[in-house]
C-alpha positions in Angstrom: 23.9 22.6 -5.6 25.1 20.4 -8.3 23.0 18.3 -10.1 24.3 14.8 -10.5 26.4 14.3 -13.3 25.4 11.0 -14.7 21.6 12.4 -14.9 22.6 15.7 -16.4 24.6 14.1 -18.8 22.0 11.7 -20.2 19.4 14.7 -20.2 21.9 16.9 -22.2 22.2 14.1 -24.4 18.3 14.3 -25.1 18.3 18.3 -25.1 21.7 20.0 -24.9 20.6 23.2 -23.0 18.4 21.3 -20.7 19.3 21.4 -17.0 18.1 19.7 -13.7 17.6 21.7 -10.6 16.5 20.9 -7.2 12.8 21.8 -7.1 10.8 21.9 -3.9 7.6 20.1 -4.5 4.2 22.1 -3.3 2.2 20.7 -0.7 5.3 18.6 0.5 8.6 18.9 2.3 10.4 16.8 -0.6 12.7 18.4 -3.4 13.6 16.3 -6.6 16.1 17.0 -9.3 13.7 18.1 -12.3 14.0 19.1 -15.6 14.4 23.2 -15.5 10.9 24.2 -17.2 11.5 27.8 -17.5 14.7 27.2 -19.6 12.8 24.2 -21.7 10.0 27.2 -23.0 10.9 27.0 -26.4 10.4 25.2 -29.8 12.0 21.6 -30.2 13.8 20.7 -33.1 12.6 17.6 -35.2 15.7 15.6 -34.0 15.1 16.6 -30.4 11.5 15.6 -30.8 12.5 12.7 -32.3 14.8 11.9 -29.5 12.4 12.6 -26.4 10.0 10.3 -28.2 12.4 7.6 -28.6 13.9 7.8 -25.1 11.4 10.0 -23.2 13.2 11.3 -19.8 10.1 10.3 -17.4 12.3 10.4 -14.6 13.0 13.9 -15.1 9.4 15.1 -14.3 7.5 14.7 -11.4 4.0 13.6 -12.7 0.7 14.3 -11.1 -0.3 11.1 -9.8 3.2 10.7 -8.3 3.0 13.9 -6.6 -0.8 12.9 -5.4 0.5 9.7 -4.1 3.6 11.3 -2.0 1.0 13.9 -0.4 -1.6 11.3 0.2 1.0 9.1 2.0 2.2 11.9 4.0 -1.0 12.7 5.2 -2.1 9.2 6.0 1.4 7.2 6.9 -0.6 4.6 8.4 -0.6 2.8 4.8 3.1 2.7 5.4 4.4 2.8 8.6 6.2 0.0 10.0 5.8 -1.5 6.5 7.9 -3.2 3.4 6.8 -1.2 0.5 7.6 -1.8 -3.2 7.4 1.3 -5.1 6.7 0.0 -8.9 7.6 2.1 -12.1 9.5 4.3 -9.5 10.6 7.2 -12.4 11.7 9.8 -10.2 11.0 7.7 -6.9 8.7 10.4 -5.4 6.0 8.1 -4.0 9.2 5.5 -2.5 10.7 8.4 -0.9 7.4 10.0 0.5 6.6 6.5 2.0 10.3 6.4 4.0 9.3 9.6 5.3 6.3 8.4 6.5 7.9 5.6 8.3 8.1 2.9 6.2 10.2 -0.2 7.3 11.7 -0.8 4.0 11.1 0.8 0.4 12.2 -0.9 -2.8 12.2 1.6 -6.0 11.6 -0.6 -9.0 11.9 0.4 -12.5 13.3 -0.9 -15.6 15.1 2.2 -16.6 18.5 2.2 -15.2 18.6 6.0 -15.4 15.2 6.1 -13.5 16.6 4.3 -10.8 19.7 6.3 -10.8 17.4 9.6 -10.4 16.1 7.6 -7.3 19.3 7.4 -5.8 20.1 11.0 -6.6 16.3 12.3 -5.3 16.9 10.1 -2.1 20.2 11.5 -1.1 18.9 15.0 -2.0 16.0 14.0 0.8 18.3 12.4 3.4 16.4 8.9 3.2 17.7 5.2 2.2 16.2 3.2 -0.4 16.9 -0.3 -1.9 16.6 -0.6 -5.9 15.4 -3.5 -8.1 15.3 -3.3 -12.3 12.9 -6.4 -12.3 9.6 -6.4 -10.7 9.2 -10.2 -11.2 12.4 -11.3 -9.7 11.5 -9.8 -6.1 10.0 -12.3 -3.9 6.3 -12.2 -2.5 7.3 -10.4 0.6 5.7 -7.0 0.6 3.1 -5.4 2.8 2.4 -2.7 0.2 3.1 -1.9 -3.9 2.7 1.5 -4.8 2.1 2.6 -8.5 1.8 5.7 -9.7 1.4 7.0 -13.7 1.6 3.5 -14.9 -1.5 3.1 -16.7 -1.2 5.6 -19.2 -0.1 2.8 -21.6 -3.2 0.4 -21.8 -0.7 -2.4 -22.6 0.4 -2.0 -18.6 -3.3 -2.8 -17.5 -2.6 -6.7 -17.1 -0.2 -5.6 -14.4 -2.9 -5.0 -12.1 -3.1 -8.8 -11.7 0.5 -8.9 -11.0 0.7 -6.4 -8.1 -0.6 -8.6 -5.8 1.5 -11.3 -6.4 4.4 -9.6 -4.6 2.5 -7.5 -2.3 -0.7 -8.2 0.2 -2.2 -4.4 -0.9 -2.1 -2.3 -3.9 -2.4 1.3 -4.1 -2.5 2.8 -7.5 -2.7 6.6 -8.5 -3.4 7.5 -11.9 -5.1 10.1 -14.0 -4.9 8.8 -17.4 -7.3 6.1 -16.8 -10.0 6.8 -14.5 -12.5 4.0 -14.0 -10.6 1.0 -15.0 -13.0 -2.3 -14.5 -11.1 -4.9 -12.2 -12.7 -7.2 -9.5 -9.9 -6.6 -6.8 -9.8 -2.9 -7.1 -11.6 0.0 -6.0 -11.4 3.6 -6.4 -11.3 5.3 -2.4 -10.1 9.0 -3.5 -9.7 11.4 -6.1 -6.8 13.7 -5.8 -5.6 16.8 -7.1 -2.2 17.5 -8.3 -0.2 19.0 -11.5 3.1 17.7 -13.2 6.4 19.6 -12.3 7.5 21.1 -14.6 4.1 22.2 -15.9 3.8 20.8 -19.1 0.2 22.8 -19.6 -1.7 19.3 -19.5 -5.4 19.4 -20.0 -7.3 20.1 -16.7 -8.6 16.5 -16.7 -5.2 15.1 -15.7 -5.0 17.0 -12.7 -7.5 15.1 -11.4 -6.0 11.9 -10.2 -8.2 8.8 -9.3 -6.3 6.4 -6.3 -7.5 2.9 -6.3 -7.1 0.0 -3.7 -6.7 -3.7 -3.7 -6.1 -6.3 -1.1 -5.2 -9.7 -1.8 -7.9 -12.3 -0.3 
């Protein structure tokens, strides 16, 4: 199976020997185009490190919270079945793809990064599902039943977005392994989930524990 050339070219621009491979996700029936971790088991040069930090290819990993949320939706399809769903900060598209598989009526993958949206398209095709796409959350109408959010709160400057998710959807599910106990009057933690980032970044054990929060518009 040949990796999408636009994504492979973009990744090679950051790391010349990096390769995308179609990886099965443990505990799911999903696959994603992810960076080949075995091929990256080496020290990065200072220039490579600079490029990665300047333009991190988040879309080429399946982060723990996204994987945990995908598994959760597969086990509890009632969250998305027959509903209109927006996957905010979609990255690889894993949560949105899982929502389609669980019976969502419509899923919009939303991300500012054009490469992330390209990854969502490639991964949707890989899994035989159809997504819609958006590069601007605030341009979307208030028409969604549910907004999915995974691995977005690692940047605390994103915390004010919690107030905006319910401006576009009646409910929100937020999965995060970095911010465990944020205080917000509309959100409550409903589950603790377990997952790991793929390929394995040897992250601290604490980042394998994913908090899942729920909010409903009053």
